[in-house]
C-alpha positions in Angstrom: 0.0 0.0 0.0 1.3 3.5 -0.9 0.6 5.8 2.0 1.9 9.0 0.4 3.4 10.1 -2.9 5.0 13.5 -3.2 6.7 15.5 -5.9 9.3 17.9 -4.5 11.2 20.8 -6.1 14.8 21.7 -5.1 17.7 23.9 -6.0 21.5 23.3 -6.1 24.5 25.3 -7.1 25.4 24.6 -10.7 28.2 26.0 -13.0 27.6 29.8 -12.9 23.9 29.3 -12.1 21.4 27.8 -9.8 20.0 24.5 -11.0 16.4 23.7 -10.3 15.2 20.1 -10.2 12.3 17.8 -9.3 12.1 14.4 -7.5 9.3 12.0 -6.4 9.0 10.1 -3.2 6.5 7.4 -2.4 6.1 5.6 1.0 5.0 2.0 0.9 3.6 -0.2 3.7 4.5 -3.4 1.8 7.5 -5.5 2.8 8.9 -5.1 -0.8 8.8 -1.6 -2.4 8.7 -2.9 -5.9 7.2 -0.4 -8.3 3.7 -0.9 -9.6 2.4 0.0 -13.1 0.9 3.2 -11.5 4.3 4.1 -10.0 5.9 3.8 -13.5 3.1 5.8 -15.1 3.4 8.6 -12.4 7.2 8.7 -12.9 6.8 9.1 -16.6 4.2 11.9 -16.1 6.7 13.6 -13.7 9.4 13.4 -16.3 7.2 14.8 -19.0 6.0 17.6 -16.7 9.7 18.4 -15.9 10.5 18.7 -19.6 7.6 21.2 -20.0 8.9 23.2 -17.1 12.6 22.8 -18.1 13.3 21.0 -14.8 15.4 17.9 -14.6 13.8 15.0 -12.6 16.5 13.5 -10.4 14.7 10.3 -9.4 11.5 8.7 -8.0 12.2 6.7 -4.9 9.8 4.2 -3.3 10.6 3.7 0.4 9.5 0.4 2.1 10.1 -1.2 5.4 13.5 -1.5 7.2 15.2 1.1 5.1 14.5 -0.8 1.8 13.9 1.4 -1.2 13.8 1.2 -5.0 15.1 3.9 -7.4 13.0 3.9 -10.6 15.8 5.8 -12.4 18.3 3.0 -11.6 15.8 0.5 -13.0 15.1 2.7 -16.0 11.4 2.8 -15.4 9.8 6.1 -16.5 13.1 7.6 -17.6 13.2 6.3 -21.2 15.1 8.1 -24.0 12.0 9.1 -25.9 10.9 11.5 -23.2 14.2 13.3 -23.1 13.2 16.0 -25.5 13.4 19.8 -25.2 10.3 21.7 -23.9 9.8 23.1 -27.4 9.3 19.5 -28.7 6.0 19.2 -26.9 2.7 20.4 -28.3 -0.1 19.4 -26.0 -3.5 19.0 -27.6 -6.6 17.9 -25.9 -6.9 14.7 -28.0 -3.2 13.8 -28.1 -2.1 10.7 -26.3 1.4 11.5 -24.9 2.3 8.0 -23.8 0.7 4.5 -23.3 2.3 2.0 -20.9 1.5 -1.4 -22.4 1.1 -4.8 -20.7 4.0 -6.1 -22.7 6.2 -3.3 -21.4 5.1 -4.0 -17.8 6.0 -7.7 -18.2 9.4 -6.7 -19.8 10.1 -4.2 -17.0 9.3 -6.8 -14.3 6.3 -4.7 -13.0 4.1 -7.7 -13.9 5.2 -11.3 -13.7 3.8 -13.8 -16.2 2.1 -16.8 -14.5 0.1 -18.1 -17.5 1.5 -21.7 -17.4 0.4 -22.4 -13.9 -2.8 -20.4 -14.3 -3.9 -22.7 -17.0 -3.3 -25.7 -14.7 -5.5 -23.9 -12.2 -8.3 -23.6 -14.7 -7.8 -20.2 -16.4 -7.9 -20.1 -20.2 -6.4 -16.7 -20.8 -2.9 -15.1 -20.1 -2.4 -14.3 -16.4 0.1 -12.2 -14.5 0.8 -11.1 -10.9 2.2 -7.8 -9.8 5.8 -7.4 -8.6 4.7 -6.7 -5.1 2.7 -9.9 -4.9 5.6 -11.8 -6.4 7.8 -10.5 -3.7 5.3 -11.6 -1.0 5.1 -15.1 -2.4 8.9 -15.6 -2.4 9.8 -17.2 1.0 12.8 -16.3 3.0 15.4 -19.0 3.8 13.7 -19.8 7.2 10.3 -20.1 5.6 11.9 -22.3 2.9 13.2 -24.6 5.6 9.6 -25.2 6.7 8.7 -26.3 3.2 7.3 -23.0 1.9 8.0 -22.3 -1.8 7.1 -19.7 -4.4 5.5 -22.4 -6.6 3.3 -23.7 -3.7 2.2 -20.2 -2.7 1.5 -19.2 -6.2 -0.6 -22.3 -6.7 -2.7 -21.3 -3.6 -3.2 -17.8 -5.0 -4.2 -19.1 -8.4 -6.5 -21.8 -7.0 -8.3 -19.3 -4.8 -8.4 -16.8 -7.7 -10.1 -19.4 -9.9 -12.7 -20.1 -7.2 -13.4 -16.4 -6.8 -13.7 -15.9 -10.5 -16.3 -18.6 -10.7 -18.4 -16.9 -8.0 -18.1 -13.5 -9.8 -18.8 -14.9 -13.3 -20.6 -11.7 -14.5 -18.0 -9.3 -13.1 -14.7 -8.1 -14.5 -13.1 -8.0 -11.1 -13.3 -9.6 -7.7 -11.7 -9.7 -4.3 -10.4 -12.8 -2.5 -8.1 -13.8 0.4 -5.2 -16.2 0.7 -3.4 -17.2 3.9 0.4 -17.5 3.8 2.6 -19.3 6.4 5.3 -16.8 7.3 8.0 -16.3 9.9 11.0 -13.9 10.5 14.2 -14.6 8.7 16.2 -15.5 11.9 13.8 -17.0 14.4 10.2 -17.6 15.3 7.4 -19.9 14.4 5.3 -20.0 11.3 2.3 -17.7 11.5 -0.7 -17.0 9.3 -0.4 -13.9 7.1 -3.6 -12.9 5.3 -3.3 -11.4 1.8 -6.3 -9.4 0.5 -6.0 -9.7 -3.3 -7.8 -8.4 -6.4 -8.4 -10.3 -9.6 -9.1 -8.2 -12.7 -10.1 -9.5 -16.1 -9.6 -6.8 -18.8 -8.4 -6.2 -22.3 -4.8 -6.8 -23.2 -2.7 -4.9 -25.7 -4.6 -6.5 -28.5 -7.9 -6.3 -26.7 -7.7 -9.9 -25.8 -8.9 -11.0 -22.3 -6.1 -11.1 -19.7 -6.0 -11.6 -16.0 -4.0 -9.5 -13.5 -3.8 -10.4 -9.8 -2.3 -8.2 -7.1 -2.9 -5.8 -4.2 -5.6 -3.2 -4.7 -3.1 -0.3 -4.6 -1.0 -1.9 -7.4 -3.9 -2.3 -9.9 
């Protein structure tokens, strides 16, 4: 969950002038601060806005628990070459689409993780993907692994429960379902139940084909 997202402006001494810049900061309550499609889209919008204002965008940082953070600039998400144009290069019109972030791009960037093969085993007939944040939650730490927890087993639980939820919501394009994970700290402690509240969305893909996306509400 993203608690807050801010865009900040700053100044620093440059060569014979004061340089003005922008940067974005988002705070996450999730254990893994992996960027969502919305985070990438917001970053790209900040970069475009910076070009219009003639302001460099330094970075967009997502801050998670225990000092963990992700730099979208280091990952190259939202800072692509084709947005690095001069302000004069932009002519904004009401009907103009500036940029579209496709599902294929999200899969290539690692913002979405393809799980189609196992989803078909669970009963789905169309391509399926989970968000990077959910992928991080499903990957057990070493201690959880010693108790028999695995990414594949956890993913199967998610897909099985998603398939059951989809059957109940046959006329809806989205539904909510829950999955219990057995988790424990990295160094010590017993396995405990950890409830994941997840969303399943069925929508059009890049070619308007039906596709499935599963993840946390704030990532969809």
